[in-house]
Residue frames as a rotation matrix with the C-alpha (Angstrom) as fourth column:
MET 1
-0.815 -0.232 -0.531 18.50
-0.563 0.533 0.632 -4.93
0.137 0.814 -0.565 2.93
HIS 2
0.162 0.926 0.341 15.33
-0.840 0.311 -0.445 -6.83
-0.518 -0.214 0.828 2.11
THR 3
-0.937 -0.349 -0.026 15.11
-0.318 0.817 0.481 -10.47
-0.147 0.459 -0.876 1.13
ILE 4
-0.012 0.946 -0.323 12.03
-0.970 0.067 0.232 -11.75
0.242 0.316 0.918 -0.67
LEU 5
-0.636 -0.118 0.763 10.82
-0.464 0.848 -0.255 -15.06
-0.617 -0.516 -0.594 0.78
GLN 6
0.183 0.626 -0.758 9.60
-0.977 0.199 -0.071 -17.40
0.106 0.754 0.649 -1.96
PRO 7
0.095 -0.135 0.986 9.24
-0.491 0.855 0.164 -21.05
-0.866 -0.500 0.015 -0.89
GLU 8
-0.829 -0.495 -0.260 10.57
-0.486 0.408 0.773 -23.54
-0.277 0.767 -0.579 -3.41
GLY 9
-0.850 0.483 0.212 7.87
0.527 0.766 0.368 -24.94
0.015 0.425 -0.905 -5.67
TRP 10
-0.051 0.854 -0.517 5.36
0.552 -0.407 -0.727 -22.14
-0.832 -0.323 -0.451 -4.94
ALA 11
0.249 0.230 0.941 3.87
0.924 -0.347 -0.160 -20.18
0.290 0.909 -0.299 -7.84
LYS 12
-0.802 -0.583 -0.130 5.33
0.597 -0.778 -0.195 -16.68
0.013 -0.234 0.972 -7.96
PRO 13
0.124 0.886 -0.447 2.75
0.778 -0.367 -0.510 -14.11
-0.616 -0.285 -0.734 -6.78
ILE 14
-0.280 -0.123 0.952 1.88
0.805 -0.570 0.163 -11.18
0.522 0.812 0.259 -9.03
GLY 15
0.170 0.339 0.925 2.00
0.025 -0.940 0.340 -7.71
0.985 -0.034 -0.168 -7.48
TYR 16
0.663 -0.012 0.748 3.10
-0.732 -0.221 0.645 -8.77
0.158 -0.975 -0.155 -4.00
SER 17
-0.445 -0.795 -0.412 5.52
-0.525 0.605 -0.599 -11.06
0.726 -0.050 -0.686 -2.14
ASN 18
0.398 0.549 -0.735 4.62
0.254 0.703 0.664 -13.97
0.881 -0.451 0.141 0.12
GLY 19
0.816 -0.178 -0.550 7.12
0.544 -0.089 0.835 -12.75
-0.198 -0.980 0.024 2.67
VAL 20
0.497 -0.694 0.521 9.98
-0.053 -0.624 -0.780 -10.31
0.866 0.360 -0.346 3.24
ALA 21
0.535 -0.450 -0.715 12.89
0.842 0.214 0.495 -10.55
-0.069 -0.867 0.494 5.67
ALA 22
0.417 -0.363 0.834 14.54
0.184 -0.865 -0.468 -7.25
0.890 0.348 -0.294 6.65
THR 23
0.125 -0.449 -0.885 16.95
0.991 0.014 0.133 -5.81
-0.047 -0.893 0.447 9.18
GLY 24
-0.664 -0.414 0.623 17.06
0.459 -0.883 -0.098 -2.16
0.591 0.221 0.776 10.25
ARG 25
-0.921 0.349 -0.174 14.99
-0.088 -0.622 -0.778 0.67
-0.380 -0.701 0.603 11.71
GLN 26
-0.511 0.811 0.286 11.26
0.859 0.477 0.185 -0.01
0.014 0.340 -0.940 11.52
VAL 27
-0.928 0.349 -0.132 8.77
-0.351 -0.936 -0.007 2.63
-0.126 0.040 0.991 10.40
PHE 28
-0.576 0.805 0.140 5.05
0.752 0.590 -0.295 2.06
-0.320 -0.065 -0.945 11.00
VAL 29
-0.945 0.321 0.054 2.62
-0.248 -0.818 0.519 4.01
0.211 0.478 0.853 8.84
GLY 30
-0.569 0.811 0.137 -0.89
0.004 0.169 -0.986 4.26
-0.822 -0.560 -0.099 10.26
GLY 31
-0.121 0.619 0.776 -3.84
0.885 0.421 -0.198 3.67
-0.449 0.663 -0.599 7.97
GLN 32
-0.775 -0.151 -0.613 -3.86
-0.123 -0.916 0.382 6.25
-0.619 0.372 0.692 5.20
ILE 33
0.155 0.879 0.452 -6.88
0.640 0.260 -0.723 7.10
-0.753 0.401 -0.522 3.05
GLY 34
-0.236 -0.255 0.938 -7.41
0.971 -0.086 0.221 8.88
0.025 0.963 0.268 -0.24
TRP 35
0.888 0.460 -0.008 -7.62
0.460 -0.888 0.008 12.47
-0.003 -0.011 -1.000 0.91
ASN 36
0.335 -0.784 0.522 -5.04
0.277 -0.448 -0.850 15.22
0.900 0.430 0.067 0.50
ALA 37
-0.593 -0.729 -0.342 -2.82
0.564 -0.074 -0.822 16.86
0.574 -0.680 0.455 3.14
GLN 38
-0.807 0.380 0.453 -5.72
-0.531 -0.802 -0.274 19.12
0.259 -0.461 0.848 4.20
CYS 39
-0.822 0.468 0.323 -7.96
0.162 0.737 -0.656 16.05
-0.545 -0.487 -0.682 4.86
GLN 40
0.066 0.828 -0.557 -10.10
-0.655 -0.386 -0.650 16.79
-0.753 0.407 0.517 1.80
PHE 41
-0.054 0.006 0.999 -11.16
0.537 0.843 0.024 14.28
-0.842 0.537 -0.049 -0.83
GLU 42
-0.489 -0.167 -0.856 -10.43
-0.552 -0.701 0.451 15.43
-0.676 0.693 0.251 -4.37
THR 43
-0.467 0.334 -0.819 -12.15
-0.732 0.372 0.570 12.44
0.495 0.866 0.071 -5.99
ASP 44
0.224 0.572 0.789 -14.58
-0.789 0.582 -0.198 9.61
-0.573 -0.578 0.581 -5.35
ASP 45
0.584 -0.128 -0.801 -12.90
-0.623 0.562 -0.544 7.54
0.520 0.817 0.249 -8.08
PHE 46
0.982 -0.159 0.100 -11.51
0.053 0.744 0.666 4.32
-0.180 -0.649 0.739 -6.61
VAL 47
0.408 -0.885 0.226 -8.20
0.867 0.298 -0.401 4.40
0.287 0.359 0.888 -8.50
GLY 48
0.171 -0.307 0.936 -7.81
0.006 -0.950 -0.313 8.10
0.985 0.059 -0.160 -7.74
GLN 49
0.765 0.134 0.630 -8.22
-0.607 -0.180 0.775 7.40
0.217 -0.975 -0.056 -4.04
VAL 50
0.850 -0.527 0.010 -5.74
0.508 0.824 0.253 4.51
-0.141 -0.210 0.968 -4.23
LYS 51
0.199 -0.817 0.541 -3.15
0.665 -0.293 -0.687 6.77
0.720 0.496 0.485 -5.85
GLN 52
0.277 -0.052 0.959 -3.64
-0.452 -0.888 0.082 9.51
0.848 -0.456 -0.270 -3.24
THR 53
0.962 0.099 0.253 -3.47
-0.270 0.446 0.853 6.93
-0.029 -0.889 0.456 -0.45
LEU 54
0.608 -0.791 0.067 -0.15
0.790 0.594 -0.147 5.61
0.077 0.143 0.987 -1.78
GLN 55
0.058 -0.566 0.823 1.17
0.285 -0.780 -0.557 9.17
0.957 0.267 0.116 -2.10
ASN 56
0.642 0.230 0.731 0.20
-0.584 -0.471 0.661 9.79
0.497 -0.852 -0.168 1.52
ILE 57
0.941 -0.338 -0.006 2.14
0.282 0.776 0.564 6.69
-0.186 -0.532 0.826 2.60
VAL 58
0.251 -0.890 0.381 5.22
0.836 0.001 -0.549 7.87
0.488 0.457 0.744 0.68
ALA 59
0.223 -0.121 0.967 4.94
-0.188 -0.979 -0.079 11.31
0.957 -0.164 -0.241 2.35
VAL 60
0.893 0.106 0.436 4.85
-0.446 0.101 0.889 9.76
0.051 -0.989 0.138 5.83
LEU 61
0.747 -0.663 0.049 7.79
0.660 0.748 0.067 7.50
-0.081 -0.017 0.997 4.97
ALA 62
0.241 -0.671 0.701 9.79
0.465 -0.554 -0.690 10.51
0.852 0.492 0.179 3.79
GLU 63
0.649 0.059 0.759 9.46
-0.531 -0.679 0.507 12.04
0.545 -0.732 -0.409 7.28
ALA 64
0.835 -0.355 0.422 11.47
-0.157 0.580 0.799 9.06
-0.528 -0.734 0.428 8.56
GLY 65
-0.066 -0.891 -0.450 14.02
-0.847 -0.188 0.497 9.25
-0.527 0.414 -0.742 5.75
ALA 66
-0.452 0.006 0.892 12.48
0.192 0.977 0.091 6.23
-0.871 0.213 -0.443 4.05
GLY 67
-0.535 0.300 -0.790 11.11
-0.827 -0.377 0.417 5.62
-0.172 0.877 0.449 0.60
PRO 68
0.508 0.838 -0.200 8.77
-0.861 0.492 -0.127 3.18
-0.008 0.237 0.972 -1.11
GLN 69
0.155 -0.544 -0.825 11.64
-0.417 0.721 -0.554 0.71
0.896 0.430 -0.115 -1.57
HIS 70
-0.811 -0.492 0.316 11.75
-0.455 0.191 -0.870 0.27
0.368 -0.849 -0.379 2.22
ILE 71
0.106 0.935 0.338 8.15
-0.994 0.093 0.055 -0.96
0.019 -0.342 0.939 2.54
THR 72
-0.902 -0.430 0.040 8.05
-0.432 0.897 -0.090 -4.54
0.003 -0.098 -0.995 3.85
THR 73
-0.668 0.742 0.049 4.31
0.731 0.667 -0.143 -5.05
-0.139 -0.060 -0.989 4.39
MET 74
-0.837 0.546 0.034 1.04
-0.526 -0.820 0.224 -3.41
0.150 0.170 0.974 3.41
THR 75
-0.642 0.758 0.114 -2.52
0.651 0.618 -0.441 -4.17
-0.405 -0.209 -0.890 4.43
TRP 76
-0.913 0.399 0.083 -5.23
-0.225 -0.662 0.715 -2.84
0.341 0.634 0.695 2.10
TYR 77
-0.568 0.819 -0.080 -8.75
0.505 0.271 -0.820 -2.32
-0.650 -0.506 -0.567 3.43
PHE 78
-0.946 0.315 -0.072 -11.48
-0.254 -0.585 0.770 -1.51
0.201 0.747 0.634 0.92
THR 79
-0.510 0.827 0.236 -15.25
-0.523 -0.080 -0.848 -1.24
-0.683 -0.556 0.474 1.16
ASP 80
0.628 0.752 -0.200 -16.15
-0.588 0.289 -0.756 -2.96
-0.511 0.592 0.624 -2.12
LYS 81
-0.110 -0.691 0.715 -14.38
0.033 0.716 0.697 -6.12
-0.993 0.100 -0.056 -3.31
ALA 82
0.425 0.341 0.839 -16.03
0.810 0.271 -0.520 -5.92
-0.405 0.900 -0.161 -6.75
GLU 83
0.994 -0.090 -0.056 -14.82
-0.104 -0.926 -0.362 -2.33
-0.020 0.366 -0.931 -7.19
TYR 84
0.258 -0.951 0.171 -11.30
-0.588 -0.013 0.809 -3.37
-0.767 -0.309 -0.562 -6.15
LEU 85
-0.163 -0.319 0.934 -11.24
0.382 0.852 0.358 -6.35
-0.910 0.415 -0.017 -8.53
GLY 86
0.637 0.516 0.572 -12.80
0.720 -0.135 -0.680 -4.32
-0.274 0.846 -0.458 -11.34
ASN 87
0.955 -0.296 0.006 -10.02
-0.285 -0.925 -0.253 -1.74
0.080 0.240 -0.967 -11.12
LEU 88
0.662 -0.732 0.161 -6.92
0.413 0.536 0.736 -3.96
-0.626 -0.421 0.657 -10.87
LYS 89
0.238 -0.596 0.767 -5.34
0.934 -0.077 -0.349 -2.56
0.267 0.800 0.538 -14.03
GLY 90
0.486 0.015 0.874 -5.73
0.045 -0.999 -0.008 1.05
0.873 0.043 -0.486 -12.87
ILE 91
0.966 -0.165 0.198 -4.62
-0.205 -0.027 0.978 0.14
-0.156 -0.986 -0.059 -9.35
GLY 92
0.514 -0.810 0.281 -1.51
0.766 0.581 0.275 -1.51
-0.386 0.074 0.919 -10.77
GLN 93
0.198 -0.412 0.889 -0.70
0.696 -0.579 -0.423 1.55
0.690 0.703 0.173 -12.86
ALA 94
0.720 0.118 0.684 -1.17
-0.303 -0.833 0.462 3.90
0.624 -0.540 -0.564 -9.88
TYR 95
0.917 -0.390 0.076 0.92
0.121 0.456 0.882 1.59
-0.379 -0.800 0.465 -7.70
ARG 96
0.298 -0.849 0.437 3.82
0.953 0.293 -0.081 1.53
-0.059 0.440 0.896 -10.19
GLU 97
0.323 -0.130 0.938 3.67
0.353 -0.903 -0.246 5.33
0.878 0.411 -0.246 -10.59
VAL 98
0.684 0.028 0.729 3.93
-0.558 -0.625 0.547 5.94
0.471 -0.780 -0.412 -6.84
ILE 99
0.731 -0.356 0.581 5.69
-0.366 0.515 0.775 2.89
-0.576 -0.780 0.246 -5.38
GLY 100
-0.132 -0.771 -0.623 7.54
-0.987 0.047 0.151 1.58
-0.087 0.635 -0.768 -8.44
LYS 101
0.347 0.169 -0.923 8.34
-0.456 0.890 -0.008 -2.07
0.820 0.423 0.386 -9.04
HIS 102
-0.828 -0.500 0.252 8.73
-0.428 0.275 -0.861 -2.91
0.361 -0.821 -0.442 -5.36
PHE 103
0.119 0.925 -0.362 6.33
-0.437 0.376 0.817 -5.58
0.892 0.061 0.448 -4.13
PRO 104
-0.684 -0.355 0.637 6.21
-0.711 0.128 -0.692 -6.12
0.164 -0.926 -0.340 -0.34
ALA 105
-0.835 0.490 -0.249 4.19
0.534 0.831 -0.156 -8.75
0.130 -0.263 -0.956 1.50
MET 106
-0.774 0.610 0.173 0.54
-0.581 -0.791 0.192 -7.69
0.254 0.048 0.966 1.28
ALA 107
-0.684 0.729 0.026 -2.93
0.658 0.633 -0.407 -8.53
-0.313 -0.261 -0.913 2.46
ALA 108
-0.841 0.522 0.144 -6.19
-0.341 -0.717 0.608 -7.20
0.421 0.462 0.781 1.03
VAL 109
-0.773 0.568 -0.283 -9.40
0.599 0.508 -0.619 -7.19
-0.207 -0.648 -0.733 3.04
GLN 110
-0.366 0.758 0.540 -12.96
0.147 -0.526 0.837 -6.06
0.919 0.386 0.081 2.33
VAL 111
-0.909 0.108 -0.403 -14.47
0.391 -0.117 -0.913 -4.23
-0.145 -0.987 0.064 5.28
VAL 112
0.016 1.000 0.013 -18.03
0.985 -0.014 -0.170 -3.09
-0.170 0.016 -0.985 5.98
ALA 113
0.886 0.244 0.393 -17.03
0.312 -0.943 -0.118 0.57
0.342 0.227 -0.912 6.26
LEU 114
-0.339 -0.939 -0.050 -14.14
0.777 -0.250 -0.578 2.92
0.530 -0.235 0.815 6.93
VAL 115
-0.300 0.211 -0.930 -14.29
0.799 -0.477 -0.366 5.71
-0.521 -0.853 -0.026 9.51
GLU 116
-0.628 0.078 -0.774 -14.40
-0.345 -0.920 0.187 8.43
-0.698 0.384 0.604 6.83
ASP 117
0.252 0.890 0.379 -17.60
0.003 0.391 -0.920 7.93
-0.968 0.233 0.096 4.84
ARG 118
0.778 0.059 -0.626 -16.11
-0.586 -0.296 -0.755 9.01
-0.229 0.954 -0.195 1.46
ALA 119
-0.281 -0.958 0.056 -13.05
-0.886 0.281 0.368 6.79
-0.368 0.054 -0.928 1.86
LYS 120
0.743 0.478 -0.468 -13.05
-0.643 0.704 -0.303 3.73
0.185 0.526 0.830 -0.39
ILE 121
0.501 -0.695 -0.516 -9.58
0.371 0.711 -0.598 2.47
0.782 0.108 0.614 0.55
GLU 122
0.753 -0.445 0.484 -7.31
-0.656 -0.464 0.595 2.54
-0.041 -0.766 -0.642 3.59
ILE 123
0.599 -0.648 -0.471 -3.76
0.195 0.688 -0.699 1.20
0.776 0.327 0.539 3.54
GLN 124
0.848 -0.433 0.306 -1.47
-0.415 -0.183 0.891 0.53
-0.330 -0.883 -0.334 6.49
ALA 125
0.696 -0.663 -0.276 2.24
-0.026 0.360 -0.932 -0.02
0.718 0.656 0.233 5.84
THR 126
0.795 -0.606 0.025 5.43
0.014 0.058 0.998 -1.05
-0.607 -0.793 0.055 7.60
ALA 127
0.779 -0.623 -0.067 8.86
-0.182 -0.123 -0.976 -0.19
0.600 0.772 -0.209 6.29
VAL 128
0.735 -0.658 -0.166 12.39
0.454 0.296 0.840 -1.13
-0.503 -0.693 0.516 7.36
ILE 129
0.832 -0.550 -0.080 15.29
-0.493 -0.664 -0.562 1.22
0.256 0.507 -0.823 6.67
PRO 130
0.639 -0.637 -0.430 18.54
0.545 0.770 -0.330 -0.81
0.542 -0.023 0.840 6.42
GLU 131
0.817 -0.420 -0.394 21.25
0.213 -0.415 0.884 0.02
-0.536 -0.807 -0.250 8.94
């Protein structure tokens, strides 16, 4: 069971939660990027890489018997803040298609580079499967 933490009087965030309380088995998903299961990029499109990255996270979660609804936190690393901000609508659509209307606590950070040169986004996630 997850509880969204929303302090009284705070504006409600859009697309994420300020905090999540959860009890259960924890699943840690290492940073995933926008390539397929064979470690090949199928697109250099930012939104396309976001969608593939989210699908990769869901695939790792499935190995633990978890689903997107169990995600408690996500940290997004991207190489271009302007590209991220310029694609929010497409990112939101891809997010809803893969994760649904589940909004964990999140952080988003611009980084100088990612280890894989073609990667535009890397996402790390933590999930908690209720007991």
